[in-house]
N, C-alpha and C positions, 0 to 999 in steps of 0.2 A: 504494500500500500504506500503510494508516494506521499512524501511530506515535504512541504516547502518551508522556507526560512521562518515565516511568522509563527508557524505551528511549533517549531522547536523552542521559540522564546517563551512558550507558555509554562514551562516546568518551573514552579517556584522552589526555592530552597526550604523545604520543610522536612523535619525528621519524620520519616514515613510511618513507622510502626513502633508500638511497644507490644510486648507479649501478653499483657494483661487484657482480660475481657473488658470491653468498653463499658464505662459507667454512663447509663443513659439519662436524659433529662427527665425531671419529675413532671407529673401530670398536673397542670394548673390552669383552671378556667376562670380565674377571678377577674381577669381583664374584660371578660364578656359580661359577667354578672357577679359582683363581689359578694352579694347577699341575696337572700330569698325575697326581701322587701322590694328591691329594685326590679326583680323579675316580675313580681305580682303587679307593680305599678305599670310596667310596660304592657302587660296583658290587658289591663283595664284601659289604659290610655289609647291603645290602637283603635278600639271601637269608638271612642270619642272622636278621634281624628277622622275615621270613616264617615261618621254621622255629619261632621262639619263639612267634609268634602262633598258629600251628597247634596247638602243644602246649597252650597255654592254652585254645584253643577246644574242646578235647575235654572240658573240665569247666566250660564257660561258666556253667551254671546254679548251680554251686557257688561261683563267685567272690564274694568280698566286694565291697562298693562300692569300696573303695580298690584292690582287685585289678582290678576292672572299669575303673576310671579308668586304671590302668596299661596294661591291654589296649588301650583306645581310643587312648591316647597312642602306643603302638607302631604301631597301625594308621595313625594320622595321620602318624607318622614315615615309614612305608613309602610312603604316597601322596606326601608332600612330596619325598622323596628321588627317587622315580621321576619325578615331574614336573620336578625340577631337572635330572636327567640328560637327560631328553627335550628340555627347553627349550634346554639347552646344545647338544645335538646338532643341534637344528633351527636354532639360530642359526648354527652352523658351516656347515650346509648352505646357509642363506641367504647366508652370506658367499661361499661358492664351492661350488656343487653338482657341479662337475666334478672336484673333488679326491677321489681314491680313499680317502684317510684319513677324510675327512668322511663319505663314503658308508658306510664300514665302521662308523664311530662311530654313525651314525644307525640302521643296521640293529641294532646291539647295543642302543642306547637304546630302539628300538621293541620289541625282544624283552623288555627289562626292564620297560618300561611295561605291556605286555600281561600279562606274568607277574605283576606286582604286582596287577593287577586280577583275573586268572583265579584265582590262588592265594589270594585273599582274598574272592572273590565269595560264599562260603558264609556270610559274616558276617551278611548281611541276613536270610537264612532262619533262622539260629540265633537271632538277636535277636528276630525276630517270634514264634518258637515258645517263647520262655521262659515259664515259669509266671507267672500273673498276679501272685502275691505277690512274685515276684522283680522284676518290672517296677516295682511300686509301691515296693519297697525302693530301687531305683536312682533312681526319679524324686523321692524325698524325701531322698536322701543328699547332705550338703554336699560330699562328696568328688567327686561327679559333677555338681556345679553347672554347669560349663562345657559338659557334654555333654547336659544334660537336654533342652534345646530340640531338638537334633538327634535324640535318641532318640524324642522324642514326635512332632515335626512330620514327620520324614522316614521313620522306621522304623515306629512303632506306630500312627500315625493312619490310615495307608492301606497295609495290608500288601501288597495286590496291586501297588501302584506300587513299593514298596520291593523286592519280589521281582523285579519286572521290571528294576529298576535294577541289581540284583545280577547277573542273568544277561546283561543287555545288555552289561555291561563285558567279558565274555569271549567274546561272540559277535559282535554287530554291531560293537562297538568295535574288536576285534582285526582283523576283516575289513576295516573301513573304514580302519584305520591302515595295514594292508599295502597296500590299494588306493591310499591317499593318496600313499605313496612312489612307487608305480608310475605313478600319474597324473601327478605333477609331473615325474618322470623322463622319461616319454614325451614331454611337451611340451618339456622341456629338450633332448631328443635330436633334435627336429624340425629339419630343414634345408631351406631353400627357395632356389631360384635364379631371379632375375629379371634379364633382360638381362645375363647374365654375372656379376652380383653375388650373393654368398651371404648369406642372412639367417637368423637364429635366430627362434624363435617370438616371443620377447619384442620383437624388432625389427619383425617383420612384422605383428603384431596392430594396433599403432597406425597402421601405414602404410595400413590399409584406410580411414582417415579423412583421408588426406593431401590437401592442396589440389591437388596434381598429380594430376588425375583419371586419367591414363594409368597412373601408378604405383599409385594406390589400387585401380583395377579389377584390375590384375595381382596385387596383394597379396590381394585378396578371393578371386580365383579360385584362387590357389596354396594358400591356407589351406583353402578349401572342399574342394579336391581331396584334400588330406592328411586332413582330417576324414572325408571320404567313404570313404577307404581304410581308416580305423580304426573305422568306425561300428559294425560288428558286435561288436567287442571292447568298445567303450564301452557298447553296448546291453546286452550280456550282464552286464557289471559293474553297471550301474545297476539292471537287473532283479533281480539277486541280492542287492543290498546290504541289502534289507529282509527277507531270509530268515535266520531264526535256524538256522544249520546245525550247531550243536554237538550232539553225540550226547546229552548230558545234557538239553539244551533240548528236543530232539525227543521224548524220553521224557516230559518234563514237560507239553508242550502239544500233543502229538499229531503234527500234520503239519509242525511246524517253521516254520509261517508265522503271522504276525499280520495281521489284516485292516486295511484302510485306516482304518475307523472306530475300531478298537481302538488303532491307532497314534496317531491324532489325539487320542483320549481320554487316552492315556498321556502324550503329549507335552504336552498342555495341563495335565494334573495336575502334571507335573514342573515346569511354569512357574507353578504356583499359580493356574491359571486354569480356567474352565469353558468347554467347547467352545461353549456357546450364546453366550457373549460374543464369541468369535472369529467365530462365524457372523454375528452382528449387524454386526460390523466389516466382514466380507467383503461382506455385502449392500450396505452403504453404499458401499464402494469400487466394486463392479461396477455399482451403480446411478448414483450421483452422480459418483464418481471417474473412471470410464471416460469419461463425457461430458466431464469437464474436461480429461482428457489428450488426447482427440480434438480439443477446441477449441484447446488449446495448440499441438498439432502442426500443425493447420490454419493457425493464426495464424503459426507459424514458417515454414510453406511460403510464405505471402504475403510475409513480411518478407524471406525469402531469395530470393524471386522465382523459385521453381522450379515447373514445371508440375505435377509429381507428387512428393509427399513420399516419401523413401526412408528405410529404416532407418539408412542411413549419413549421413543429414542431421540426425538427431535431436540429435546433440551439437553441431551447428554453432550459433554465436551470431552473428546478423546485426549485432550492435553490437560486434563484437570489437575494433574500433579504440578502444573505450572502456576496454578492459582495462588496468589499471595493475599494475605489479609489486608483489609483497608479499615483501620481503626476509626472509631467515631471522631476522635480528636483530629486525625489526619484528614478525614472527609470534610469536616467543617472548615478547616484551615484552607484546604484545597479549593473549596467552593468560593470562599471569600477572595482568595488570591487570584483565581481565574477571572472573577468579576472585575477585580482591580486592573488586570491586564486588558480585559475587554473594554472597559470604560474608564480610562485613566484621566479623570478631570478632578479639579479641586472645586469645592462648592464656592460659588460667588453670589452673594445675596443681591448684587446689582445686575445679574444676568437675567435678561428678559425671559429666558426659558426656565429659570429656577430648577435646573437639573440637579438632583441629588445623586451622587455616584452610586451605581448599582451595588458596589461592594459595601456601602453603608447599610443598604437594606439587608444584604446577606449577613453582615455582622449582627444587625438588630435581630434577625431571625433566631440566631443561636444564643445570643446573650440576654434576650428579653423574655425568655420562657415562652416562646411562641411556637416551639416545635416539641412534639410529644412522641416519645418512642419507648416509654417505660413499659416493662413487662408487667402486665396485670393478668390475674387469673381468668377473667371472663371478657377480655378485650376483643373487639372485632378484628378480622384479618384483612382490613382494607386500608389503603393509604389515600389521603386526599388533602387538598388545601381548601380551607373554608372561604366563603364569599363575603364575610362580614368583617369590617374593620374593628379591632386590630386583627388582621389576617393571621391564621395559624396553620401549621402543617401537622397532620396526624399520620403517624407511621404505625404499621402493624407490628414491626419489630426492627431491630438493626443487628445483623449477624456478622458484622466485621468482614464483609465480603463485597465483591464488585456489584452483585445484584442489589444489595442494600444501598450501596453508594449511589447507584443509578436512580433508585427510588427517591433518595434525598435530592439529587440534582433535578429530577423530573418535577417533583412537587415544589422544590425550591424555585424552579423556573416560573411556575404559576404564582408563587409568592411575590417574586420580583415584579412580575407583570401586573398583578393586582395592585401593588403599592404605587407603581408608576401611574397607572390609570387613576387610582383614587386621588392622587395629589394633583392631577391635571384635568379632572372632569367631574361633572355632576353625576349623581347616582343613576339618573335615567340614561345617560350615555356610557356609564361605567361598564355595563355588562358586555364584555367582549365576546364576539361569536366564537364558536368552537374552532373554526378554521384558523383563527389567529391565536387563540388561547393555547392550543396544542403545539403550535410552532415554538412558542416560548419554552415549553417544557422539554420538547424533543431537541431543540437547539442546545439546551444545557446538557442533555444526555450526550449529544455528539461532542460537546466541548470536553466532557470528562474522558470519553474514549480517545479522542485525538490527543489530549494531553498525555495520557498514559502511553500511547503508542509513539509519541514524539521523543520518549526517553531512549537515547542511543545505547544506554548501558543495560537495557532489559536483557535478561538471559533469553535465548531463542525459545525455550519451552514456555516461558511466561508470555512472550510476545505471541506465540501461536495460540495460547489459551485466550488472550484478549482479542485477537483477530477473530477467532471462532465465536466468541461472545458478541462481538460487534456485528458480524454477519447475521447471527441469529436475531439480534436486536433489530436489524434493518428488515429482515424477512418478516419478523413478527409485526413490525409497525406498518409495513407496506403491503406485502402480498397477503398475509393472514387477515389484516383488517379489510382488504378489498374482497376477499372471499366471504368474510362476515357480511359486508355490505351487499354483495350480490345475493347472498342467502336471504337477507332481510327484505331486499327489494322484490325478490321472487315470491316470498311468502305474502308480502303486502299486495302485490299485483294479483295473485291468485285469490286472495281474500276479497279484494275489490271487485273482481270479475264474477266470482262464484258465490260469494257471500259466506263461504265456510271453507275451512281447511283442517284436516285431521292431524293428529300427532304423528301418525305414520308418514303422511305427506311431508310434514315439516322435517322429520328425521331423514327422509329420502333426499330432500333438497339440500339439507345441511351436509350430508355425506358426499353428495355430488360436488358441491362447491369447494369443500375442504380438500377433497381428493385431487381436484384440478390444480390447486396451488402447491400441494405437497408432492405431486408426481407419483403417488402410490395411494391405494385405497385406504380410507380411514378405517381404523380398527373397530371391530364390533363394539368393544367396551367404551369407545369414545363417540359413538354415533348419537348419543343423547346429550352430548356436551352443550348443545345449543341452550339447554335449560340453565347452564351455569354461567352464561354471559349476561351480566346485569345490564349492560348497555342496551340490549334488545328490549328490555322492559322499562326503559326510561321514558321521559316525556318528549324527547325529540327524535322523530323518525330519522334514520340514516346517520346518526351521530358518528358511527364507527368510520364512515367514509373520510372524516376529517383527520383521523390518525394517519391514514395513507397520505393524504394531501399534505399534512403538516410535516411528516417525515421527509417527503421529497423536497418541499420548500426549505426545510432546515438544512438539507444537503446542499442546496444551491447557495443558501446564506453562508454556509461554512466555506464553500469554494470562493465566494467573494471576500470573506474575511481573511482567509489564509493567503490569498493572492497578494494582499498588501496594497491593492490599487486604491482603496478608499481609506485614506489616513484617518478620517473621522468616523469609521465604521461604528464605534461604540455609541456616538451621539445619534447616528442614523438609526441604529437598533433601538435606542431609547425612544426616538420619535415614533418608530414603528409601534412600540408598545403604548406610547402615550395616546396616539390617534386611533388605536385599533378598535375603539367602540364607535367610531364615526366615519372614517374615510373609506372609500371604495378600495377593495383589496388589490385589484390589478394596478390601480393608479398608485397606491401606496408603495407596493413592491418595486414598481418601475421608477418612481421618483427617488426613492431612497437608495435602491441597490441596483437598478438597471436590470431587474429580473422581469421578463415578460412571460406571464403564465398563460397567455393566449397562444403562445408559440409552442407547437408540438416538441420542438427541439429542446425546450427547457425541461420537459419531463423525461426525455430520453437521456439528457445530460445528467439529470438527477439520479439516474441509475448507476452512474460511474463508480461511486464509492463501493457499492456491493460487488460490481464487476471486478474492480481492482483488488478488493479484499479476498475474494475467492481465488484470484490468481496467486496472491501472495501465500494464502493457506496451502495451495498445491505445492508451491516451491518449498516452503518451510516444512510442510508435511513430509515431503520426499527426503529432505535433508536430515530430518530427525527420525526417519525410519517408520513413519506412520503409513506411508504409501510406497508401493513397489515401483 
């Protein structure tokens, strides 16, 4: 894998390891709600705000600009308060899902979250239908300066999208939120017994890849049997998630359904993209990308010396003896140091941009108790970054290895992005689409990989290990997520056309799409794995597509960064995050980095890192005796 000069400059002088198990940060949620009284006050206050907003909405067209600014500030306050309550309740559930008090709090928070959306969803339609002269008055008033971009970009530029966003919040969103609780609780309640030992779902899932083949096979069968038992429930839920079943929505759009094509168009528009761009990307992946993933897994089969590659072999690394620990201390120092290199500016209070160095955010993440990785008996096995200020990162664990470090860099990328947006935009413009949000997390993952590989002193076996992990990371982010997307799209289309789709049909589609990217047939014990992908059961159809999109754009960003042609790359990347809730995607990438995502060549060029990595794996594999 070729490295140019700027990449080699990334390696900071940090003592890499100590042999002690990392001491992880404590679990502390006090910056969200320091006490029960403040939480109770917010629960009551939000309904007072909703009532006040509803009264003002009755005479919306008569509001002066200053009154409209006050109206939108109340709306913002409602959304922020609901998000904070929900984030706090979710964090408590992550801390211990078995606690009845946490379960009750989460149910209440879910109801408040959905109420805040449902009881304010009329705002979009009201704003869209305001008289032209009133809209002009609001767009030219200094009192509404903060909100003008949101009003124009989100509400008035594309009324159909904004109306969809309004009704989505109380139909798909509320249904998905309720299902999400049931989904995670269902898995949390699963119990398995193997040879007299009882296991939870979080314990048995990784056992399927255990080096003890007897235990691994038993775990695969046990989980598959449990999923088979629940398949009709999961199928019915997946089938109905894209159905807008609210009575008001049924009246508005007829049969209460949106087609696959409409959903794709709406999803792309909400991400400031055109479907034709996504189609070009998808064609590139199924054309060139699938051939590369097949080549990679065939190569891994030879290096693992297995007669026939299995789904449960794809995460195995034949060079695992080259794995070196990455301590918690080293990981956080590396995270901050790489941000310092990426964005080397000093804070200037007189700078119009008011840029805060990204490294400052990184330092703040680790030193201000905003990251949680403590081992707790009943903690969830998910990792995520919250959406409410002060933002925080939740990790399921930290195992002093590359996979754990990647999770820190991924969620840390979201953390930096959230903070930059928060400091430069209003709440209504703050929510960045998935297309941009995932770029920031995947770019940080790439930054870690490239940094590790830039070290010329790496022993060959350690380099081979990292190269294989990097290739697996790219395939999982690009080809695997594309297979997920095509599966979801086919299920959605069949449901829209036929009105019904069975669990066996879903299983058949999943097996077909996964086998296409793998290059071999999906194992029987993995054919029900579609039930284990929480993104399929979320509130946004086709979300998984943006992992593929973001991974490829992140590859192109890395090419621009390491070329050294843009001396102010860090500031441009900062601007990319800052404007990500507002600006059109293709325009933003072109203006800041010269990347044209409407050009097919961009997508084919973005495949080069995987191509180059596979080539180097072959050369190093032969040199170290893994290949004949």
